N, C-alpha and C positions, 0 to 999 in steps of 0.2 A: 328317834328310832331305837337308840340304845336303851332308853327308859322303857320303851314298849316291851323289849326282850325281857328286861329285869322285871316288869310287872308280870309277864307271862311266867317267868321262873317262880315269881313268888306265888302266883295263882297255883302253880303245879305243885309247889310245896305245901301250899295250904290245903290243896285237895289230898295230898298224901298224909297230911297231919288228920284231917278229916277222917279219911279211912282208917288211920291209926286209932283214933279216938272212937270211933264208932265199934271198933272191936273190944274196947275196954269200958268206957265210961260216957253214957249217953247224956248226962247233964252237961258236962263239960264240952261235949260236941256240939250241943245246941248253943252254948255260949259262944264257942268259937265259930260256929256257923254265922250266929247273928253279928259277931264282930266283923267276920269276913264280908258280910252284906254289907254292912254300915260303911266298911272300908271302900267297898266297890262303889256305894252311892255317893260316898265323898268325893272319890276319884272322878266320877262322871259329872258330877256338878263342878269340880274345879276345872276339868276339862272344857266344859261348857262356858264358864266365865272367862277362861284364858283365851278361848276362840273368839269370844266376843270382843275381849280387850284388843287381840291382835286385829279383828276387823276394824275396830275403832280407830286404832293406831295407823292402819292402812289408809283408811278414809281421810284422817287427818293430814296424813303426810301427800296423799294426792291432791287434797284441796291446797296446802300450802306449796306443794310444787306447781300447781296450775296458777296460783297467785304469784309466785315468783316468775314464772313464764310471762305473765301478763305485764308484770312490772318490767321485766327486761324488754318485752316488745314496745311498751310505752316509752320506756328510756332511748330505745333505738329510734322510734319515731321523733321525739324531742331532738335527739342528736342531729337527725336529719333536717328537722325544721331550723335548728340553730345553723347548721352548715349552710342550707339554703338561704337564711337571712344574712349570714356573713358575706355569701357570694353577691347576693344583691346589693349588700352595702359597698362592696368593693367596685361592682360594675356602677352604682350610683356615683360613687367618688370619681371614678375615671370619667364617666359622662359629664360630671360637673366640671371637671378640669378640661376636658375637650370643648364643651360649651364656652367656658371662659376664654379658651385661646380663639374658638370660632367668633365670639362676640368681638374681641379685640381686632382680630382679622377683618371682620365685617365692617367695623368701626373704620379702620384704616381704608377698606375699599370704598365706603360711603364718602369718605373725604377725597379719596381719588376721584369718584364719579362726579361728586359736585364739582370739582376743578375741571374734569373733562366736559362736564355739561356747560359749564361757563364759556370754555373754549368753543364747545358746538354751538352755542348760542350766537356767539361772535361769528363763527364760520357761516351760520345759517343766514344771518343778516346780510354778510357779504355775498353770499351765493343768491339770496333772493334779489339781490340789487343786479346780479349779473344775468339771471335766468328769468326775470319778469317778462321778457317778450319771447325768449327762445323756447321755453318749456311749453307754454299754450300752443304756439304754433306746431311743435313737435307733435302734441297730444292730438291735435286737430289732423294732421296728415295721418297720423297712424289710424285714427278713426275713419278716415276717408277711405284708406287702404282696406281696412277690414270691411266695409260696407260695400266696396266693390269686389274684393277678391273672396270674402268669407274665410280668410285664413287667419288663425290666431297663432302667433309665433311664440316660440319659447327663446327667451333671450339669454338664458344661462348655459348654453352649449358651448362645445369645445370650438376653437377657431377652425373654420374650413367646414363646418357642418351646419346645415339649416335644418331645423326641427320645428314641427308645429303640427296643426291639425286644421284640415279644410272642412267646414260645415256646410255640406251639400244639401239639397232639398230633402233627400230620404235618408243620408247616412253621412257620418263623419268618417273622414279619409286620414290616416295619419301621414306626415311627411318627414321624411329622414333622408337628406341628400347630402353626399360627400362631394362638396364644391371642388375639392382639390383634384378630384379623379375625372371631372368632367368639365367641358367648355362653358363658358358663361351663356353663350347662346342656347346649349342644350337645357341648362338649368332653367333659363328664362321660358323656353318653349314648354318644358315641363309644368312649371308653375301657371303659365297662362292657359295651360290645358284644363286647369281646374276652374277657371272662371267661365261662369255661364254667359252665353251670348244672348239670351233671352231677357230684354230689359222691360 
């Protein structure tokens, strides 16, 4: 901006000189005028070259800045990938340790189960000897009761509670009787009420 004012001052001084010379010597005036024009042309060309240089520098700075930003972004992504891989490695190491511990535990459990299986086999053979006659007769009786009453009982109920389902001709009726609150004859009457008298 300050150079612009200096150039304007120079221009005004040049114009004053031209006016002074016009009044005295025409040949010198033409020479000064030509020199002034050459100076102006050179200034315009210099301004054009400097402007182009500044534009090129700005483009280079922008390109370098963009490349720098791209490299920073890639570095950030690589850092994140590295952090992720390190975390996966930590997790895999922890899982491996847990798996080793679980494997040892399972081996001990397997040994314990083999021992328990051996004991169960022994108990089963003893139980088979005891129940060879009792269980078949109990199964037979239960089947006979079902055929007569059409009632399927639940055996894992609380003490004092009868639960089951009566499968009638058209619909199934749930049974839930608290035997502690009723007499045995009332319970018996209610249950016989489900049995069909049509044979």
